[in-house]
C-alpha positions in Angstrom: -23.4 16.3 -14.1 -24.3 18.2 -10.9 -27.1 15.8 -10.0 -24.9 12.8 -10.7 -22.0 14.3 -8.7 -24.4 15.1 -5.7 -25.5 11.5 -5.5 -22.0 10.2 -5.6 -20.7 12.7 -3.1 -23.5 11.7 -0.7 -22.6 8.1 -1.1 -18.9 9.0 -0.6 -19.7 10.9 2.6 -21.6 7.9 4.0 -18.5 5.7 3.2 -16.2 8.2 4.9 -18.4 8.3 8.1 -18.6 4.5 8.3 -14.9 4.1 7.6 -14.0 6.7 10.2 -16.1 4.9 12.8 -14.6 1.6 12.0 -11.1 3.0 12.2 -11.8 4.6 15.6 -13.0 1.2 16.8 -9.9 -0.4 15.4 -7.6 2.0 17.4 -9.7 1.6 20.5 -9.7 -2.2 20.3 -5.9 -2.4 19.9 -4.2 -3.7 23.0 -2.5 -1.1 25.2 -0.4 -3.3 27.5 1.4 -6.7 27.4 -1.3 -7.9 29.9 -3.9 -7.2 27.2 -1.9 -9.2 24.7 -1.6 -12.1 27.1 -5.4 -12.0 27.8 -6.1 -12.0 24.0 -3.7 -14.9 23.4 -5.1 -16.8 26.4 -8.6 -16.5 25.1 -7.6 -17.6 21.7 -5.6 -20.7 22.9 -7.7 -21.6 26.0 -8.6 -25.0 24.7 -5.0 -25.9 23.8 -3.6 -24.6 27.1 -6.3 -26.5 29.0 -5.2 -29.8 27.3 -1.6 -29.1 28.0 -2.3 -28.4 31.7 -4.1 -31.7 32.0 -1.2 -33.5 30.5 1.3 -32.0 32.9 -0.7 -32.5 36.1 0.9 -35.9 36.8 3.0 -36.7 39.9 5.3 -39.7 40.7 2.6 -41.5 42.7 0.4 -41.6 39.6 3.1 -43.2 37.4 2.6 -47.0 37.3 5.5 -48.8 38.9 6.7 -45.7 40.7 9.7 -46.6 43.0 9.9 -44.9 46.4 13.5 -46.1 46.9 14.5 -44.0 43.9 12.9 -41.0 45.6 14.8 -41.7 48.8 18.1 -42.0 46.9 17.4 -38.8 45.1 16.8 -36.9 48.3 20.1 -38.0 49.7 22.2 -36.7 46.8 24.9 -34.1 47.4 23.6 -30.7 48.5 26.2 -29.0 46.2 24.7 -30.8 43.2 21.2 -29.6 44.3 22.4 -26.0 44.5 24.1 -26.2 41.1 21.0 -27.6 39.5 18.8 -25.0 41.2 21.1 -22.2 39.9 21.0 -23.6 36.4 17.2 -24.0 36.6 16.8 -20.5 37.9 19.0 -19.0 35.2 17.1 -21.0 32.5 13.8 -19.8 33.8 15.0 -16.2 34.0 16.3 -16.3 30.4 13.1 -18.0 29.2 11.0 -15.3 31.0 13.1 -12.6 29.4 12.6 -14.0 25.9 8.9 -14.4 26.6 8.6 -10.8 27.7 10.4 -9.6 24.5 8.1 -11.8 22.4 5.0 -10.4 24.1 6.3 -6.8 23.6 6.9 -7.6 19.9 3.4 -8.9 19.5 2.0 -5.8 21.3 3.8 -3.5 18.9 2.5 -5.6 15.9 -1.1 -5.4 17.2 -0.8 -1.7 18.0 0.6 -1.2 14.5 -2.3 -3.0 12.8 -4.8 0.0 12.6 -1.9 2.3 11.7 -0.7 0.0 9.0 -4.3 -0.4 7.6 -4.6 3.4 7.5 -1.2 3.7 5.8 -1.9 1.1 3.2 -5.2 2.6 2.1 -3.9 6.2 2.3 -0.9 5.3 0.1 -3.0 3.2 -2.3 -5.4 6.0 -3.2 -2.7 8.5 -3.3 -0.6 6.4 -5.7 -3.6 6.2 -8.0 -3.7 10.0 -8.3 0.0 10.2 -8.7 0.0 7.5 -11.4 -2.8 9.4 -13.3 -0.7 12.6 -13.0 2.3 10.8 -14.7 0.0 9.4 -17.4 -1.5 12.9 -18.0 1.9 14.5 -18.3 3.0 11.7 -20.7 0.0 12.6 -23.0 1.1 16.2 -23.2 4.8 15.5 -23.5 4.1 13.0 -26.3 1.6 15.4 -27.9 -0.8 12.4 -28.1 -3.7 12.9 -30.5 -6.1 10.2 -29.1 -6.4 11.3 -25.5 -7.5 15.0 -25.1 -11.2 14.0 -24.7 -10.1 12.2 -21.5 -8.1 15.1 -20.1 -10.7 16.4 -17.7 -11.2 13.0 -16.2 -7.5 12.8 -15.6 -7.4 16.3 -14.1 -10.3 15.4 -11.7 -8.5 12.3 -10.5 -5.3 14.3 -9.9 -7.3 16.7 -7.7 -6.8 14.1 -5.0 -3.0 14.4 -5.3 -2.6 17.2 -2.8 -5.1 16.2 -0.1 -4.1 12.6 -0.4 -0.5 13.4 -0.2 -1.0 15.6 2.9 -2.7 12.7 4.6 0.2 10.4 3.9 2.6 13.2 5.1 0.7 13.5 8.4 1.0 9.8 9.0 4.8 10.0 8.3 5.0 13.0 10.8 3.1 11.0 13.4 5.5 8.1 12.8 8.4 10.5 13.4 6.8 11.6 16.7 6.8 7.9 17.8 3.1 7.6 17.9 3.4 4.3 16.1 6.1 1.7 15.2 5.6 1.6 11.4 9.2 2.6 10.6 11.5 0.6 12.9 14.5 2.7 12.0 12.8 5.6 13.8 13.2 3.8 17.1 16.4 4.9 18.9 16.6 1.7 20.9 16.5 -0.4 17.8 19.1 1.7 16.0 21.4 1.5 19.1 21.7 -2.2 18.7 21.6 -2.5 14.9 24.8 -1.8 13.0 23.2 -2.0 9.6 20.7 0.8 10.4 23.4 2.8 12.1 25.3 2.8 8.7 22.2 4.3 7.0 21.4 7.0 9.5 22.9 9.8 7.3 19.9 9.1 5.0 17.4 7.4 7.3 16.8 10.1 9.9 13.5 11.7 10.7 14.3 15.4 9.8 15.8 14.5 6.5 13.1 11.9 5.8 10.3 14.5 6.3 12.2 17.2 4.3 12.4 14.8 1.4 8.7 13.9 1.7 7.8 17.6 1.7 9.9 18.2 -1.5 8.3 15.3 -3.3 4.7 16.4 -2.4 5.4 20.1 -3.0 6.9 19.5 -6.4 4.2 17.2 -7.6 1.4 19.5 -6.3 3.0 22.6 -7.9 3.4 20.9 -11.3 -0.2 19.7 -11.1 -1.5 23.1 -10.2 0.3 24.8 -13.1 -0.6 22.2 -15.7 -4.3 22.2 -14.7 -4.3 26.0 -14.5 -3.1 26.1 -18.1 -5.6 23.6 -19.1 -8.4 25.8 -17.9 -6.9 28.8 -19.7 -6.7 26.7 -22.9 -10.5 26.7 -23.1 -10.4 30.4 -24.2 -7.0 30.3 -25.9 -6.6 31.9 -29.4 -3.1 30.5 -30.1 -0.8 27.7 -29.1 1.3 29.6 -26.5 -0.5 28.0 -23.5 -0.3 24.5 -25.0 3.5 25.0 -25.6 3.9 26.1 -21.9 1.9 23.0 -20.8 4.2 20.8 -23.0 7.3 22.2 -21.3 5.7 21.9 -17.8 4.8 18.2 -18.5 8.3 17.4 -19.7 9.7 19.0 -16.6 7.3 17.2 -14.4 8.3 13.8 -15.9 12.0 14.5 -15.2 11.2 15.5 -11.6 8.8 12.6 -11.2 11.1 9.8 -12.4 13.7 10.8 -9.7 11.4 11.6 -6.8 9.1 8.6 -7.4 12.0 6.2 -7.0 13.2 8.0 -3.9 9.6 8.1 -2.5 9.3 4.4 -2.9 12.6 3.8 -1.0 11.5 6.2 1.8 7.9 5.4 2.2 7.8 1.7 1.4 11.2 0.1 1.2 12.5 1.6 4.4 9.9 -0.3 6.4 12.3 -3.1 5.9 15.6 -1.2 6.5 17.8 -4.2 6.1 16.6 -5.0 2.6 16.9 -3.2 -0.7 16.2 -3.7 -4.3 17.5 -1.6 -7.3 14.2 -2.5 -9.1 11.9 -1.3 -6.3 11.3 2.2 -7.7 10.2 0.8 -11.0 8.1 -1.9 -9.3 6.1 0.7 -7.4 5.9 2.9 -10.4 4.3 0.1 -12.5 1.8 -0.5 -9.8 0.7 3.1 -9.5 0.8 3.6 -13.3 -1.5 0.7 -14.1 -3.8 1.5 -11.1 -4.1 5.1 -12.4 -4.9 4.1 -16.0 -7.4 1.5 -14.7 -9.2 4.2 -12.7 -9.3 6.5 -15.7 -11.0 3.7 -17.7 -13.5 2.9 -15.0 -14.6 6.5 -14.4 -14.7 7.3 -18.1 -16.9 4.3 -18.8 -19.2 5.2 -15.9 -19.6 8.8 -17.0 -20.2 7.7 -20.6 -22.9 5.2 -19.4 -24.7 8.2 -17.7 -24.8 10.2 -20.9 -21.6 12.3 -20.5 -18.4 12.3 -22.5 -20.3 11.8 -25.8 -17.0 12.2 -27.8 -15.5 9.2 -26.1 -15.9 6.1 -28.2 -14.9 2.4 -28.0 -11.5 3.2 -29.6 -10.6 5.4 -26.6 -11.6 2.6 -24.2 -9.7 0.1 -26.4 -6.5 2.2 -26.0 -7.0 2.5 -22.2 -7.5 -1.3 -22.0 -4.3 -1.8 -24.1 -2.4 0.2 -21.5 -4.0 -1.8 -18.7 -2.9 -5.0 -20.5 0.6 -3.8 -21.3 1.5 -2.3 -17.9 0.2 -5.4 -16.1 2.7 -7.4 -18.1 5.4 -4.8 -17.3 4.5 -5.1 -13.6 4.8 -8.9 -13.8 8.2 -8.6 -15.5 9.5 -6.4 -12.7 8.0 -8.6 -10.0 9.5 -11.7 -11.5 12.9 -10.0 -12.1 13.1 -8.8 -8.6 11.9 -12.1 -7.1 13.9 -14.5 -9.3 17.3 -12.8 -9.0 17.1 -12.5 -5.2 15.7 -16.0 -4.8 18.3 -17.5 -7.1 21.3 -15.7 -5.5 20.0 -16.9 -2.0 21.8 -14.1 -0.1 20.3 -14.4 3.5 19.8 -10.6 4.1 18.0 -10.3 0.7 16.0 -13.5 0.4 14.5 -13.1 3.9 12.2 -10.4 2.5 10.4 -13.0 0.3 10.6 -15.8 2.8 8.6 -13.8 5.3 6.0 -13.0 2.8 5.8 -16.6 1.4 5.5 -18.1 4.9 3.2 -15.6 6.6 1.2 -14.2 3.6 1.1 -17.1 1.1 -2.4 -16.6 -0.2 -1.9 -12.9 -0.8 1.7 -13.2 -2.0 0.9 -15.7 -4.7 -2.7 -14.5 -5.2 -1.6 -11.1 -6.4 0.1 -12.8 -9.4 -3.3 -14.1 -10.4 -5.1 -10.8 -10.0 -2.3 -8.6 -11.4 -1.1 -10.7 -14.3 -3.2 -13.8 -15.1 -6.6 -12.2 -15.1 -5.6 -9.0 -17.0 -3.8 -11.1 -19.6 -6.5 -13.7 -20.1 -9.4 -11.2 -20.0 -7.8 -8.4 -22.2 -5.7 -10.4 -24.6 -8.4 -10.5 -27.2 -8.7 -7.1 -29.0 -12.5 -7.3 -29.2 -12.8 -7.6 -25.4 -11.0 -4.3 -25.0 -14.0 -2.6 -26.6 -16.6 -4.3 -24.3 -17.2 -1.7 -21.6 -18.5 -4.0 -18.8 -15.6 -6.4 -19.5 -13.0 -3.6 -19.1 -14.7 -2.5 -15.8 -14.7 -6.0 -14.4 -11.1 -6.5 -15.3 -10.3 -3.0 -13.9 -11.9 -3.9 -10.5 -9.8 -7.1 -10.4 -6.6 -5.1 -11.2 -7.3 -2.5 -8.5 -8.0 -5.2 -5.9 -4.8 -6.9 -6.9 -2.7 -3.7 -6.5 -4.2 -3.0 -3.2 -3.0 -6.4 -2.2 0.4 -5.6 -3.6 0.6 -2.5 -1.4 -0.7 -4.6 1.5 2.0 -7.2 1.0 4.7 -4.6 0.8 3.7 -2.8 4.0 2.1 -5.3 6.4 4.9 -7.9 6.9 7.3 -5.2 8.1 4.8 -3.5 10.4 2.4 -6.3 11.6 4.3 -9.4 10.8 2.5 -12.7 11.3 -0.2 -11.0 13.4 -2.1 -9.9 10.2 -5.7 -10.5 9.2 -8.1 -8.4 7.0 -10.6 -7.1 9.5 -12.4 -4.0 10.5 -9.4 -1.5 10.3 -8.5 -2.6 6.8 -12.1 -2.5 5.4 -12.8 0.8 7.3 -9.7 2.4 5.8 -10.7 1.4 2.3 -14.2 2.9 2.9 -12.7 6.1 4.4 -10.2 6.9 1.7 -12.3 5.4 -1.1 -15.1 7.8 -0.1 -12.7 10.7 0.2 -11.2 9.9 -3.2 -14.6 9.7 -4.9 -15.9 12.9 -3.2 -12.9 14.9 -4.4 -12.8 13.4 -7.9 -16.5 14.0 -8.7 -16.5 17.4 -7.1 -13.6 18.3 -9.4 -15.5 17.1 -12.4 -18.2 19.8 -11.8 -15.6 22.6 -11.8 -14.9 22.8 -15.5 -16.4 21.6 -18.8 -15.7 17.9 -19.6 -13.9 18.9 -22.8 -10.7 20.9 -23.2 -11.8 23.2 -26.0 -8.5 24.8 -26.9 -6.3 21.7 -27.3 -4.9 21.6 -30.9 -5.4 17.8 -31.0 -9.0 18.0 -29.9 -10.5 17.4 -33.4 -8.2 14.4 -33.9 -9.3 13.0 -30.5 -13.0 13.5 -31.2 -12.7 11.5 -34.5 -10.3 8.9 -33.2 -10.9 5.4 -34.5 -8.7 2.4 -34.2 
């Protein structure tokens, strides 16, 4: 295990270094002024502008049949009319220039947000995997499941990312509160001053309270994880069921705390990026995404370790059950996605439906594509019970599911922060490498800290001999 872990940690470090360099480049390459934006747009549309300039460079003398008498009559028109027309033209040009300046400033903020948004999407995605696994782990203890104890150490290793991953997300939120980026538009006092809807939400959406809530969520999840894993380590030498009973109570308490704070976290960290929009299903929608992503990660790491000669007590029935969860929660996610979309689209209330219109217009491939990756592929590939026992088939489906839920987070975050100025480039790929490397390093480092089997669990014998 140590040799395997060393190789993976080395690969993870390389990914982190490459990702960090790419992100630094992304921040450096972002425009700093409106002039930079104009230069970028000019270089992109040079050919189009050149054609337009040639079209407009036409004077009266070049027009066939041009009449000089008309020009003379026009020059003798009333001076008052000339002055009035000039005033209107000047006002029109001034208004147009003002709109153009606002538009350029808007694009500047979008392009400056792009590396920040890429960083945030990847940071949240890998963090939500860890949190989803923590919820699944607690469910196993609370339900006193007999099939899953041989997988507990894999789950514990994945949840080791919960605290460092959460702290990274928290730092990004703090930097947003310090106005180092424009991810959360409601944090901008100038925007709030002219927005009555956001003004009515300031009792909840204000930076100090926002960060206090974030600290409560992260602190609570991290403390529960620490206590449950600590008990798991003690269980290896336990002679009675007292520690198991404590872990059962802790897991039940965590699930109560989690179901409330996860919903609030999804409102704060994702939904408030679009402060005019809300959905009562949003907390469940984010939960389904993190839950299926976490279970998929458990399956992939378990299959990988088993292929390397570890986890000898894990059999195809365990993989089959994990694949069943992947299949079932993918359908649950689709049900929530459709319920949220269909009800809002059918009611056609402008302030609600604009959320989906923006994504359908500016992100059509990703918006509709994630239905294929998050629903169609998992259902078609895992519907057959026999395929759930084929390890390489489960891994292939799992990779598709993880890619689909990264796209899901991307589509939730990017339209509100980057708008139509999006494209998947160096910042996005670099952020995935950085956090994917960090995630792998922490998980496989944690796997070496304890035996891969929880010896004192009362359901261990049942789990070892589990067959479906």
